[in-house]
N, C-alpha and C positions, 0 to 999 in steps of 0.2 A: 358477363354471360360466357359460358364455356361452349364453344362452337367447334364441332369436329366434323367438317365436311369431307365426305369420302369421294374418291375419284369415280368417274363414270365406269359402268360395267364393261364398256367396250374398250377401255384403255388397257394395253398390254403392259402390265407392271413388271413382268420379267425382263422385257427389253430395256425398260427404263432403269431397273436396278443394275443390269449388267453394264450399262453405260456410266453409271455413277460410281461404281466401286473403284475403278482405276483412279479416277480423280480424287476420291476420298483418301485412297492409300497414299497418293502423292502429297497431300496436304496434312496428313495426320502427324508426321514427325515434326514439322515446324510448329504446329499448334501445341504439341506437348512441350517443346522447348520453351515456347512463350509462356506457358503456365508454370513451368518449373523455375524460371528465372525469378519472378517475384517471391515465390516461396523460399528460395535460397536467401534473398535479401531479408525477408522477415525473420528467418531462422537466425541469421547472423546478428540482426538488430536485437532480437530477444536475448541471445546469449550475452551481448554487450551490456544490456540493461541489467540483467541478473548479476553479472559479474561486478559491475560498478556500483549499483544502487541498493541491492538487496543483500541482507545477511542470510545466514542459513535458516534462522527461525522465520524470517519473512518469506523465504522461498517455500518453506513447508506449509505455512498458512495459505499463501497464494495458490500453491499447487493443489492442495486439498480442496479449496473452494472452487478453483477452476475445474478440477476433476468432477466435482458434483454438478457444476453448471453444464459442463460438456456432456455428462451422462443424460441430464434432463433434455438438453437441446437435441442430442442424438436420438433420444426416444421420440421426441416430437417430430423430428424430421423423418425418422423411420416410419412413424405412423402415417404422416402425410404422404410420403412416397408410396407406401403400401396402398393407401386409399386411392390415390391418383392412378396407380398402376392397376388396381382392381377395377376402377371405373373404365379405364381404357380397354382392359381385357374384356370386360363385359360388353362394352360397345362393339368391339370387333366381333365377338361371338354372336351378338344380336344381328349384326350386319350379315354375317355369313348365313345365319339361320333365316333371316328375312329374305335373302336372295333365293334360298332353296324353296321356301314356302311360296314366294312370289312366282317362281317358275312353275310350281305345281298348280297354283291357282290359274295362271295363264293357260296352262295346258288343259285344265278342266272346264274352261269357259266354252259355251256352245252358242250357236245362232238360234234365235227364236223363229221357228218356221211358220208359225201361225200369225205373224204380224209383219207388216210392211211399214217401214219408216220412210216418209216422204218429206223432203225439204221444200216448204212452200216457196221460198225465194228462188230456188233453182227451177222449180216447176213453172213459175211465171216467166222465167227467161227462155223456156223452150220454144222453138218455132213449130208451126203446124207440121205434123207428121214426124217430129223428132222425138226420140225416146232416150231414157237414161240407161246407159250400159251398166251391167251388174258390177263391173269393176270400179264404177264411179261412186258406188255407195261409200259413205264415210265409215272408217273403222269403228266409230262409236256405235254403229248399228249392231255391233256384236257385244253386248254388255256381259258383265260377270253374272253368272247365274248363282244366287245364294244357295239354292237347294243342292246344287252339285258341289259348290265350294265348301259348304259347311262340314260335311263328313271329312273332307281332306284336311280342313283347318283343325278340326277336333283331334284327328289322328296325330297331326304334327305338333300341336300345342300341348296336348295333355301331359306328356312326360316332363315338360319344362314348367318352370314357375314364372311364365311370362304371359302378358296379355296381348292379344292380337286384335287389330281393328282394320277393316277394309273400307276404303272410301272410293266413291265414284269420281269421275273427272271433275265434277263440280264441287267436290268436298263433302257431299252427303254421305252419311254413314250407311254402309250396306250391311256389314256384319260385325259383331263384337263377340269375342270369345267368351266373355262373361255370360252372354245369353245362351251359350251352348252347354253350360254346365247343368247337370241334373241336381237340382236343389230341392230338398224337402222343406216346406214352409210350415212354420209353427207360429202361433201367436205368442210373441215374447213381450215382456214388459218393456216400457220405455227406457232407453239407456239413461243411466244416472250421469250427472255432471262429474267430470274428473276432479279429484281432490287437489289440495294445495301441492302435495309432493309430486303428483303426476304432472300437474301443470308446470311446476318448477323444472322437473326433468325434461319435459317437452321443450320448454323455453331454452334450457341450456343446450340441449341437443340441436335445436334449430339454430342457435347462435354459433355453435361449433361447425355444423355442416353447411350453413347458409353461405357464408362468405359472399362472393359476388354472383352466386347462382340465382337464376330467376325462380319465381314461385310457380309451382305446377297448378294448373286449373283444368277443369273438365269443360270442353267445348262441344256443342252439337255439330257444328260444321268443322270438318277437319282442316279447312284452309286456314284456320286461326293458329294452327300449329306450324311453326316455321319449317320443321322437317317434312311435314305432309305437303305444304305448299311447294317446297323444292322438289319433292318426289313427283308431284303432278306435272312438274316441268321437265322431268326426266333425270333428276339428280338425286343421288343418295345423300342422306344427311342424318347426323346423330345429334342429340341434345341431352344435357344433364340439367335436371331441375330438382327442387326440394319442395315437398308437399307441406301442408300446414302442420303436420306432426314432426317436422324436421327430418323426415326420411328421404334419402336420395333416390331419385327415379331416373333411370337411363332409358331413353327412347330413341328408336331409329325408324326411318321411313324409306322405303324403296319403291320405285314405280313398278306397277304390274303391267307388262307390255307383251304384245304378241305381234310378230311381223313388224316390229318397231313402232307399233301403235300403242299409245298409253291408254289402257282401259281402266286405270284406277291407281290407288296407292295402298300399300300395306304398311301399317305402323305396328311395331313391336315395342313393348315397354316392360320394364321390370316391376315386380311387386314392391310395395313400400318398404317392406322389411327384408328384402332380398340382400342388398349390399350391406345394410346396417347390421345384420346378424354377423356377417363375416368381419366387419370392422369392430363390432363389439367383442367378438371372440379374440381378435388381435389385441384389442385394448386390455382385455383381461390378462392375456399373456404378458403384455407390457407391465401391467400392474404387478404381476407376480415377480417379474424381473426387477421392477422398481422396489418391491418390498425387500428383495435380497440386497439390492444396491443400498437401500436405506439402512439395513442392518450393518452392512459393511461400512457405510459412512459413519454410523453411530460408533462402531468399534474404533474407526480411525479418529473420530472426534474425541473419544475417551482417551485414546493413546496420546493425542495432541494435548488434551487437557492435563494429563498426568505429567507431561514434559514441561508444561507452562504453569498451570495453576498450583500444582504441588510444590515446586520450588518457591514460587512467589509466596505461597501461604507460609512456608517455613521461614522465609526471610522476614515476612511481616510479623510472625510470632516472635522471632528473635529481636526485631526492632522494638516490639512492645516490652519484652523483658529488659532490654537495655534502658528503656524509659523508666521502668519501675525499680530496677536494681542498679543504682548509680555507683555504689561503693564497691561492688564486686564485678569483675569482668564477665561479660557474657560472650560466648563464642558464636560468631555469625557463621552459618553454614557456608562451606567453601564450594562454589560451583564454577570457579574460574577455569576449570578444564574445558567447560563448554565454550565453544567459539560463537556465541550468540549474545543477544541482549541480556538473557538471564545470567550468563557468566559475567558480563560487564557490570550488571547491577549488583551481583554478589561481591565482586571485587571493590566496587565503589562503596558499598555498605561496610565492608570490612575495613577499608582505609578510613572511612569517616568515623567508624566506631573506635578504631585505634587512635585516631587524632583526638577524638573526644576524651578518651581515657587519659591520653598523654596530657591534654590540656587540664583535665581535672587534677591529675597528679602534680603538674607544674604549679597550679594554683595552690594546692595544699602545701607543697614545698615552699612556695613563695610566702604563704601566710606564716609558716613555721619560721622561716628565715627573718621575716619582718618582726614577728613577735620576739625572736631572740635578739635581734639588733636593737629593738626599742627597749627591751628589758635592761640591757647594760647601762645606757645613759640614765634610765629612770631609776635604777638601783643606785647608781652613783649620785644622782640628784637627791634621792631620798636620804642617803647617808649624810650628804653635806647639809641638807636642811635640818636633819635631826641633830647634827653635831654643832650647828651654828650657835644655838643658845648656850652651849657649854664652852665656847671659846673664851679663853682667859685674857687674851691681849688682842690688840688691833691687827697685828701681823697674822695671827691665826684666823681672825675673822675675815681679813682681806683675802687670804688664801682660799678659804671656803667659798667666799663670794665669787672668786675667779673660777673655781670648779663648777659652781652653779651656772655661771654665765657660759662656760665652755660646754656644759651638758645641754643647756637650752639651745645654743647654736647648733650643736650636733643633732639634737632632736629636730630642729627646724630643717636642717639640711637633709636628714633622713626622710622626713615626711614629704619634703618637696620631691626628692628623687623617687621615693616609693610611689607618690601620686603620678609622676611622669611615667614610670615604668608600667603602672597599672592601666594608664590610658593609652599606652602605645599601641597595643593590638587593636583596640576598638577604632582608633584614629586611622590606622593603616588599612583596616577593612572598609571603613566608610568612604575614604577619599579615593578617587580614581587616579591612577598613575598617568603622568604626562612626561614628555621628553625633557630631560634635564641636561643642560650644557655644563659638563664637568669642568671644562677649561674656564668658563666664566665663574663658576662656583669656587674653584680653588684660587683663582686670582683675587676674588673679593675677600675670601677668608684670610689669605696671606696678607693682604693690605691691612685688614682690620687688626690682625695679630701683631703686625709690626708697629702699628700706630698706638695700640693700647698696651701691649706686653703684660698687663695685669700683674705687675709686681715682679715679673721675670725679665731680666736683662738678656733675653735670648731672642735673636732674630729668626725669621722664617724666610726661606727662599723656595720657589717653585720652578720646576723645569718640565717641559713637555717634549716627549720624544716621538718622532714619527717623520715620515717622508713628506707629508702634507702639512705645511705650517698653519693652514686654515682649518684643520680638522677640529671639530667642536667636541669630540669625544662624548657623544650623546648617549644617555642611558635612560630607560624608562623608570620612573620612580617619583618620589616626593622630594622636592628640592630642600624643604625645611628640615626634614629628617636626615637626609644625606649630609646637609650642612652641619647638623648636630653631631654626626659621626666624625666628620673631619675636625670639628672644633674640639671634641673630646680627645681625639688622638693628638692634636696639636698641644692642648693644655697638658695632657699627660706627658708628652715629650719635653715640653718646656720645664715642667716641674722637676724632671730628673736631670736636666742639663745644667751645667755650670754657667755662671754669668759670662757673657762674651762669646759663648758658643752659638751655633746655629742649628736649627731644625730644617731638614731638607725634605721637600715633597717632590716626588717624581710621578708623572702621569704618562702612560703609554698604552698602546693597543696590543693585546696578546690574542691573536687569532680572533675569535668572536667575543672577546671580553675586553673591558677597560680595567686596567690595573693601576692602583694608586698606592705608592710606597711612601711611608713616613719613617724617616731615620733620625735618630738623635745620637749625641755623643755622651750619653749617660753611662751608668754602671751596667746596664743590660738587665736581663731577667734570669733568675736562677733556672737551671735546667728542669727542675721538678715543678716549676710554676708556669711554664709556657702555656699550658692548657688551663690552669687554675685562674689565671688573671682574668678570664672571661666569666668566672662564676660570680654569682650575686654576693655582694658584701665582702668580697675578698679584697684585701689590701695588703701590700708589702712595701712600706716606706720607712725604713730604719732611720733615715735622716730627718723625718718629720715626727712631730708629736702624735700620740695616739688620738684617734677620733677626728683628724683633720679632713678625712675623706670618707664618703659613704660606701665606697667600693661598688657602686652601681654603674659607673660611667662606661666601662668596657662591656659590662653585661648588656646594658641598653644598646650600645653600638652593635654588638653581635646580633641582637634581636632584630634591629633595624635592617642590617645587611642581609640576614637570612630571609626576612620578609620580602626583600627585593629580589630574591633568587640568587644571591651572591654568597661569597665566602670571605671570612676574615681570620687571620691567624698571626701569631707573633713568632719572631725569630731573633737571634742574636747575630750582630755583625762581627765577623772575625777581624781581629786586629793583628798587628805584627807579633810574631812569637817572641818569647823571652829568650835571653841568652842560653837558658837551659833547654830551649826547644818547646817550652810549654805554650799551648795556645792561649790567646788572650781575647777579651771581648772589647770591641770598640764602641758598642752602643746597642740599643734596641732597634729592631727592624719590624714594623707592622705592615702587613700586606692586605689590601682590600681589592677584591675582584668582583665586578658587576657585569651582567650580560649587556652588550651594546645593542644599539638600534641598527 
């Protein structure tokens, strides 16, 4: 219930306001500082969150949505404040109007000269010969005269859209301004029931305006109104209620008194549609502003959609074209200049598409190389088989059978290496990387190589460099595949080394990487073949017969190292110069670098 009790008329408000102003001025500055301090904290916290958590695109989306929400909330708050301010202003004006009218009514009240009011209780208490003095009469013996008050009330109420009611001290209705109006009466048909739309609008308006306000009802006795009951006790009071149609009604009541004697109460109330008309007009104005705001929001949303939906649609169309046109390159739109998620998505799609095309080209080149490498032994095998029935002696037949056996072994070796190379990418993608102890891995491979030697009388020694002798030289990766790389390098170095020589492995830490060096004392690598040795099916072994190697070992090793995020390359170790000053080659030098943990 909204209760606005006014101070008594006898209270000097000017004195009170003058005493309050200095105290308010002294406390105003600290109160403002207390409000500004939390706002500063919130501002700094918001800037911190936007800087660390949100990208520019997120800031745009959040800002636009919050702007629309703030506009809506501001409109609602503005309407609520206007409505509350309007009710307060109306109550104040009614109180002032009621005080003026109550003074006029009190001044127009007269004594009824043709009647004598006697109190039976006091008459019984009189002693013989005792009389009641005129000043002992109760002030209630001078009631309000409706005939004299009615013209005054009509004159003061007619210009306003208010309803006035005068009650006697017991709460009985003396006069109602509605009964003073000159109304022409006609026989009208019975009012029809409100339709569904009207009932719905009334229900919505009642729900919006009701809140915690009490429901307005008509009472015969004015004491049922709280403000009238307080006025009959000498206090001014205002009340705000809602009628059954959802209309706000503001009512005030002031005592009608003369010579400090309360002769009744005056109640002024607004008409049902008085305040609602002004609120409705304000709502229409807000709706107009809301329409403009909606148009602006729509334009901003279209602008936002053009910066998001348009690029995303172009990226999706390009991705669809990539799916349909595998053999020809499709250019993905470049939005990497944008510093938001769209730019990141464009860069990722471009990188992914480039990797896809590179993989397709690598597969095509691999298939062509495989076909070429398989065709050579198959051609040789076919020629030997076709020539075998034409052999005239056993030596020719044995030589042809040797060629057939050599080609079959070569095919078996090629197929095994090709199968291993084709499965390599899939296995590396399926398996998760784990920490690999390079010290333990090299020690184990060195021990196995020295024990088996696989037909090579070449020893292997390993050396670890570093200040910490317990350093494990850990790297993330697949231990079996990294072991395959070291085994390929050892086998390659042993095959080029002379019997009795040694292959040396050195492991050390270079900044944030682990470096593994494999050195041999062989003839080295031709300068033009330092890069080609890592190509598929490339082999350069003059000291061995043709077809003894598939040429995939170093290619597979490079593929494994690159899959681990590392690098591998080949160099020649420089030997002592010749007497003529010519540089010499002391052997091959392979370098493997992997990111360390």
